[in-house]
LOZA-945132 format. One record per residue (C-alpha): residue number from 1; residue in one letter; x, y, z. Coordinates in nm, 4 decimals. Layout:
# LOZA-945132
{NUM, a, {X, Y, Z}}
...
# end
This chain:
# LOZA-945132
{1, m, {-3.4820, -4.2742, 20.0578}}
{2, t, {-3.3270, -4.5216, 19.8116}}
{3, k, {-3.4237, -4.8860, 19.8334}}
{4, p, {-3.2057, -5.1129, 20.0479}}
{5, r, {-2.9945, -5.3309, 19.8190}}
{6, i, {-2.9884, -5.7021, 19.9023}}
{7, l, {-2.7564, -5.9606, 19.7460}}
{8, i, {-2.9061, -6.3101, 19.7161}}
{9, v, {-2.6393, -6.5796, 19.6832}}
{10, e, {-2.8203, -6.8943, 19.5721}}
{11, d, {-2.7289, -7.1548, 19.3090}}
{12, n, {-3.0853, -7.2896, 19.2723}}
{13, v, {-3.2309, -7.0732, 18.9955}}
{14, e, {-3.5942, -7.1279, 19.0996}}
{15, v, {-3.5241, -7.0338, 19.4617}}
{16, a, {-3.3189, -6.7311, 19.3534}}
{17, e, {-3.5970, -6.6093, 19.1229}}
{18, m, {-3.8582, -6.6596, 19.3945}}
{19, l, {-3.6538, -6.4608, 19.6472}}
{20, n, {-3.5823, -6.1948, 19.3861}}
{21, f, {-3.9536, -6.1491, 19.3163}}
{22, f, {-4.0460, -6.1529, 19.6856}}
{23, f, {-3.7940, -5.8937, 19.8012}}
{24, s, {-3.8452, -5.6749, 19.4935}}
{25, s, {-4.2185, -5.6665, 19.5696}}
{26, h, {-4.1342, -5.5568, 19.9248}}
{27, g, {-3.9370, -5.2525, 19.8088}}
{28, y, {-3.5829, -5.3910, 19.7929}}
{29, e, {-3.3365, -5.3587, 19.5105}}
{30, v, {-3.2160, -5.7138, 19.4472}}
{31, l, {-2.8864, -5.8475, 19.3140}}
{32, v, {-2.8371, -6.2195, 19.2508}}
{33, a, {-2.5185, -6.4276, 19.2454}}
{34, y, {-2.5276, -6.7993, 19.1631}}
{35, d, {-2.1800, -6.8808, 19.2974}}
{36, g, {-1.9439, -6.7646, 19.5684}}
{37, e, {-1.6813, -6.5873, 19.3598}}
{38, t, {-1.9489, -6.3796, 19.1864}}
{39, a, {-2.0922, -6.2931, 19.5278}}
{40, i, {-1.7558, -6.1608, 19.6487}}
{41, r, {-1.7065, -5.9562, 19.3312}}
{42, t, {-2.0595, -5.8161, 19.3578}}
{43, c, {-2.0008, -5.7060, 19.7168}}
{44, r, {-1.6826, -5.5365, 19.6003}}
{45, t, {-1.8506, -5.3435, 19.3160}}
{46, d, {-2.2162, -5.2892, 19.4106}}
{47, l, {-2.2099, -5.2303, 19.7893}}
{48, p, {-2.5197, -5.4254, 19.9001}}
{49, s, {-2.6919, -5.3439, 20.2291}}
{50, l, {-2.7163, -5.7151, 20.3214}}
{51, v, {-2.6132, -6.0574, 20.1881}}
{52, l, {-2.8539, -6.3512, 20.2006}}
{53, l, {-2.6176, -6.6445, 20.1649}}
{54, d, {-2.6585, -7.0156, 20.0887}}
{55, v, {-2.3900, -7.2566, 20.2126}}
{56, g, {-2.3925, -7.5072, 19.9273}}
{57, l, {-2.2540, -7.3275, 19.6204}}
{58, p, {-2.0947, -7.4720, 19.3044}}
{59, d, {-1.7462, -7.3252, 19.3544}}
{60, i, {-1.6616, -7.2150, 19.7080}}
{61, d, {-1.9026, -7.2697, 19.9948}}
{62, g, {-2.0945, -6.9972, 20.1760}}
{63, f, {-1.8723, -7.0262, 20.4813}}
{64, t, {-1.5714, -6.9298, 20.2665}}
{65, v, {-1.7661, -6.6366, 20.1204}}
{66, c, {-1.8558, -6.5143, 20.4702}}
{67, r, {-1.4985, -6.5560, 20.5938}}
{68, t, {-1.3625, -6.3643, 20.2943}}
{69, l, {-1.6064, -6.0767, 20.3403}}
{70, r, {-1.5308, -6.0528, 20.7109}}
{71, q, {-1.1612, -6.0162, 20.6254}}
{72, t, {-1.2324, -5.7345, 20.3777}}
{73, a, {-1.2236, -5.3782, 20.5115}}
{74, r, {-1.5254, -5.2547, 20.3157}}
{75, a, {-1.7418, -5.5600, 20.3972}}
{76, r, {-1.6296, -5.6325, 20.7518}}
{77, h, {-1.9545, -5.5003, 20.9018}}
{78, l, {-2.1884, -5.5968, 20.6165}}
{79, p, {-2.4962, -5.7832, 20.7514}}
{80, i, {-2.4911, -6.1489, 20.6416}}
{81, i, {-2.7715, -6.3999, 20.6897}}
{82, f, {-2.7275, -6.7668, 20.6049}}
{83, a, {-3.0361, -6.9256, 20.4436}}
{84, t, {-2.9560, -7.2894, 20.3737}}
{85, k, {-3.0607, -7.6551, 20.3904}}
{86, r, {-2.7605, -7.7149, 20.6137}}
{87, d, {-2.9550, -7.7021, 20.9388}}
{88, r, {-2.7304, -7.9043, 21.1706}}
{89, k, {-2.6264, -7.7303, 21.4888}}
{90, a, {-2.2610, -7.7579, 21.3822}}
{91, d, {-2.3371, -7.5704, 21.0582}}
{92, k, {-2.5242, -7.2979, 21.2435}}
{93, m, {-2.2427, -7.2619, 21.4959}}
{94, e, {-1.9833, -7.2377, 21.2182}}
{95, g, {-2.1792, -6.9705, 21.0344}}
{96, l, {-2.2319, -6.7613, 21.3463}}
{97, s, {-1.8697, -6.8045, 21.4559}}
{98, l, {-1.7599, -6.6559, 21.1226}}
{99, g, {-1.9523, -6.3389, 21.2044}}
{100, a, {-2.2853, -6.4003, 21.0306}}
{101, d, {-2.5709, -6.1983, 21.1774}}
{102, d, {-2.8320, -6.4730, 21.1521}}
{103, f, {-2.8949, -6.8286, 21.0299}}
{104, i, {-3.2242, -6.9623, 20.8979}}
{105, a, {-3.2857, -7.3162, 20.7696}}
{106, k, {-3.4676, -7.4086, 20.4485}}
{107, p, {-3.7529, -7.4450, 20.3870}}
{108, f, {-3.8133, -7.1070, 20.5494}}
{109, d, {-4.1206, -6.8921, 20.5902}}
{110, l, {-4.0851, -6.5923, 20.3603}}
{111, e, {-4.2442, -6.3465, 20.6000}}
{112, e, {-4.0124, -6.4603, 20.8795}}
{113, l, {-3.7147, -6.4287, 20.6453}}
{114, f, {-3.8262, -6.0792, 20.5472}}
{115, l, {-3.8423, -5.9735, 20.9125}}
{116, r, {-3.4976, -6.1177, 20.9800}}
{117, v, {-3.3529, -5.9270, 20.6828}}
{118, q, {-3.5300, -5.6071, 20.7831}}
{119, n, {-3.4147, -5.6395, 21.1442}}
{120, a, {-3.0521, -5.7103, 21.0471}}
{121, i, {-3.0346, -5.3997, 20.8265}}
{122, s, {-3.2046, -5.1846, 21.0911}}
{123, r, {-2.9824, -5.3149, 21.3709}}
{124, s, {-2.6663, -5.2479, 21.1730}}
{125, a, {-2.7839, -4.8944, 21.0920}}
{126, r, {-2.8888, -4.8307, 21.4515}}
{127, n, {-2.5445, -4.9330, 21.5749}}
{128, s, {-2.3801, -4.7082, 21.3115}}
{129, l, {-2.2045, -5.0071, 21.1548}}
{130, t, {-2.3458, -4.9741, 20.8019}}
{131, d, {-2.5416, -4.7087, 20.6186}}
{132, p, {-2.8458, -4.8747, 20.4533}}
{133, r, {-2.8543, -4.6102, 20.1796}}
{134, t, {-2.5073, -4.6837, 20.0499}}
{135, g, {-2.4045, -5.0177, 20.1997}}
{136, l, {-2.0866, -4.8545, 20.3288}}
{137, p, {-1.9477, -4.8915, 20.6813}}
{138, a, {-2.0984, -4.6135, 20.8945}}
{139, l, {-1.9645, -4.3895, 21.1712}}
{140, e, {-1.8854, -4.6503, 21.4385}}
{141, a, {-1.7186, -4.8773, 21.1835}}
{142, v, {-1.5193, -4.5790, 21.0536}}
{143, r, {-1.3991, -4.5058, 21.4071}}
{144, q, {-1.2972, -4.8688, 21.4601}}
{145, e, {-1.1066, -4.8826, 21.1316}}
{146, a, {-0.9338, -4.5521, 21.2009}}
{147, a, {-0.8244, -4.6795, 21.5434}}
{148, r, {-0.6648, -4.9833, 21.3771}}
{149, t, {-0.4480, -4.7683, 21.1519}}
{150, t, {-0.3658, -4.4667, 21.3701}}
{151, a, {-0.0067, -4.5725, 21.4349}}
{152, s, {0.0622, -4.6945, 21.0820}}
{153, a, {0.3030, -4.4649, 20.8974}}
{154, d, {0.2305, -4.6224, 20.5599}}
{155, r, {-0.1446, -4.5525, 20.5743}}
{156, k, {-0.3284, -4.2264, 20.5100}}
{157, t, {-0.6815, -4.1189, 20.5976}}
{158, l, {-0.8701, -3.9203, 20.3345}}
{159, t, {-1.2005, -3.7447, 20.3991}}
{160, f, {-1.4142, -3.6501, 20.1000}}
{161, r, {-1.6910, -3.3971, 20.1695}}
{162, l, {-1.9905, -3.3294, 19.9495}}
{163, r, {-2.0340, -2.9547, 19.9133}}
{164, h, {-2.3541, -2.7780, 19.8055}}
{165, l, {-2.5778, -3.0788, 19.8761}}
{166, e, {-2.8358, -2.8696, 20.0638}}
{167, p, {-2.9294, -2.6427, 19.7701}}
{168, l, {-2.9903, -2.9541, 19.5613}}
{169, r, {-3.1986, -3.1079, 19.8413}}
{170, d, {-3.4043, -2.7878, 19.8708}}
{171, l, {-3.4747, -2.7891, 19.4968}}
{172, y, {-3.5380, -3.1589, 19.4321}}
{173, g, {-3.6118, -3.3125, 19.7728}}
{174, s, {-3.4587, -3.5724, 20.0039}}
{175, l, {-3.4757, -3.8600, 19.7569}}
{176, a, {-3.2606, -3.6724, 19.5050}}
{177, a, {-3.0059, -3.5904, 19.7756}}
{178, t, {-2.9940, -3.9567, 19.8783}}
{179, d, {-2.9342, -4.0507, 19.5152}}
{180, v, {-2.6326, -3.8164, 19.5143}}
{181, i, {-2.4990, -3.9747, 19.8333}}
{182, r, {-2.5418, -4.3232, 19.6881}}
{183, a, {-2.3799, -4.2237, 19.3579}}
{184, t, {-2.0833, -4.0710, 19.5422}}
{185, a, {-2.0325, -4.3896, 19.7419}}
{186, l, {-2.0316, -4.5966, 19.4226}}
{187, l, {-1.7952, -4.3514, 19.2523}}
{188, l, {-1.5395, -4.3658, 19.5353}}
{189, n, {-1.5737, -4.7433, 19.5521}}
{190, a, {-1.5127, -4.7689, 19.1756}}
{191, v, {-1.2049, -4.5458, 19.2003}}
{192, l, {-1.0488, -4.7758, 19.4602}}
{193, n, {-1.1349, -5.0857, 19.2564}}
{194, d, {-1.0051, -4.9362, 18.9307}}
{195, l, {-0.6763, -4.8571, 19.1047}}
{196, e, {-0.6769, -5.2168, 19.2388}}
{197, q, {-0.6895, -5.0917, 19.5963}}
{198, f, {-0.9257, -5.3734, 19.6932}}
{199, d, {-0.8183, -5.3852, 20.0572}}
{200, d, {-0.8498, -5.0115, 20.1195}}
{201, f, {-1.1234, -4.9036, 20.3574}}
{202, l, {-1.4141, -4.6872, 20.2423}}
{203, g, {-1.6731, -4.5680, 20.4905}}
{204, q, {-1.9322, -4.2987, 20.5478}}
{205, s, {-1.9108, -4.0778, 20.8547}}
{206, g, {-2.2134, -3.8591, 20.7715}}
{207, d, {-2.4536, -3.7534, 20.4981}}
{208, d, {-2.1845, -3.5494, 20.3289}}
{209, a, {-1.8616, -3.7156, 20.4432}}
{210, f, {-1.6787, -4.0256, 20.3182}}
{211, v, {-1.3579, -4.1705, 20.4592}}
{212, v, {-1.0893, -4.3639, 20.2721}}
{213, i, {-0.7994, -4.5295, 20.4538}}
{214, c, {-0.5384, -4.6194, 20.1965}}
{215, a, {-0.1714, -4.6789, 20.1266}}
{216, a, {0.0117, -4.3496, 20.1778}}
{217, d, {0.1778, -4.3637, 19.8368}}
{218, r, {-0.1593, -4.3937, 19.6573}}
{219, a, {-0.3410, -4.1121, 19.8401}}
{220, e, {-0.2755, -3.8352, 19.5893}}
{221, e, {-0.3735, -4.0559, 19.2960}}
{222, i, {-0.6999, -4.1537, 19.4660}}
{223, i, {-0.7781, -3.7868, 19.5359}}
{224, r, {-0.6998, -3.6804, 19.1809}}
{225, l, {-0.9117, -3.9490, 19.0161}}
{226, a, {-1.2072, -3.9179, 19.2567}}
{227, v, {-1.2330, -3.5393, 19.2235}}
{228, k, {-1.1922, -3.5549, 18.8450}}
{229, r, {-1.4662, -3.8149, 18.7979}}
{230, f, {-1.7044, -3.6405, 19.0358}}
{231, d, {-1.6534, -3.3044, 18.8665}}
{232, e, {-1.7183, -3.4565, 18.5239}}
{233, r, {-2.0505, -3.6036, 18.6377}}
{234, a, {-2.1807, -3.3418, 18.8822}}
{235, h, {-2.4177, -3.1785, 18.6303}}
{236, q, {-2.6010, -3.5097, 18.5814}}
{237, h, {-2.7666, -3.4742, 18.9223}}
{238, y, {-2.9659, -3.1699, 18.8052}}
{239, s, {-3.2733, -3.1752, 18.5845}}
{240, f, {-3.1694, -3.0305, 18.2461}}
{241, g, {-2.8731, -2.8760, 18.4255}}
{242, k, {-2.6433, -2.6483, 18.2316}}
{243, r, {-2.3101, -2.5797, 18.3932}}
{244, e, {-2.1690, -2.2265, 18.4048}}
{245, g, {-1.8331, -2.2340, 18.5798}}
{246, e, {-1.8924, -2.3123, 18.9478}}
{247, d, {-2.2713, -2.2699, 18.9133}}
{248, i, {-2.5436, -2.4679, 18.7442}}
{249, r, {-2.8701, -2.3605, 18.5852}}
{250, a, {-3.1334, -2.6166, 18.6794}}
{251, h, {-3.5101, -2.6525, 18.6652}}
{252, d, {-3.7619, -2.7553, 18.9277}}
{253, a, {-4.0771, -2.9652, 18.8764}}
{254, n, {-4.2623, -2.6593, 18.7423}}
{255, n, {-3.9808, -2.5863, 18.4970}}
{256, n, {-3.8744, -2.2753, 18.6865}}
{257, e, {-3.5058, -2.1986, 18.6413}}
{258, h, {-3.2699, -2.1776, 18.9397}}
{259, v, {-2.9012, -2.0940, 18.9583}}
{260, l, {-2.7223, -2.3021, 19.2215}}
{261, p, {-2.3621, -2.3667, 19.3253}}
{262, i, {-2.2756, -2.6994, 19.1639}}
{263, l, {-2.1973, -3.0069, 19.3724}}
{264, k, {-1.8314, -3.0465, 19.4626}}
{265, l, {-1.6281, -3.3260, 19.6186}}
{266, e, {-1.3608, -3.1759, 19.8420}}
{267, p, {-1.0785, -3.3917, 19.9802}}
{268, e, {-0.8985, -3.3559, 20.3113}}
{269, l, {-0.5836, -3.5550, 20.3920}}
{270, s, {-0.4754, -3.6354, 20.7470}}
{271, n, {-0.2064, -3.8380, 20.9294}}
# end
């Protein structure tokens, strides 16, 4: 399984470096943002599994960051923990009222902070709100978002399915399959961002299924670009893979050659 990806939003360089080292040594992939606007952009592009957020930042405060993320379709269910010197009850109440999952005051105990982060990611995954492998909204969040847009004539729901993932998993193992899932999430996210569809929803309804809810007049363009990019990169998921039409010649750990159907991203359009 890929490492959970945590975004640390902290303007104190020493504190940020300390947290980076601590969480990296505990098996997390760590991203760091030193101001609020960078934090919002990073959430948009890199899909973290959790945000650890200071309140006092040099541009916009952490409360504004949290409010912005909670108003964004792709980050609405993203676990957020405030870690800040602002320990007044009023500050804690404001953070929690904005939808933060937890609030811990500095100076904090690192082991306690680690458990709070771990529990927030696990709780969100258990409730099917986010997928810790990709950082995307998971099945329950997908259902909630779909319910919001069911009656909207100007919105379309796209489902992208990963085909031929199991043969790759059988050859390379679960970690390689998870890497494909993660890469597909980032690819679809990048397509929406490149088309400036920042408010479109992207979620994951299963290991091999991703859901986009977008403006109806952009649906075909999103499908075209996503399928094109995926097809261009599919061979990269195979060790020394050589593509032959709809198949790929790949090698296992013992350098034995296998011929497999190549990964495909198949779109379905509804409503």
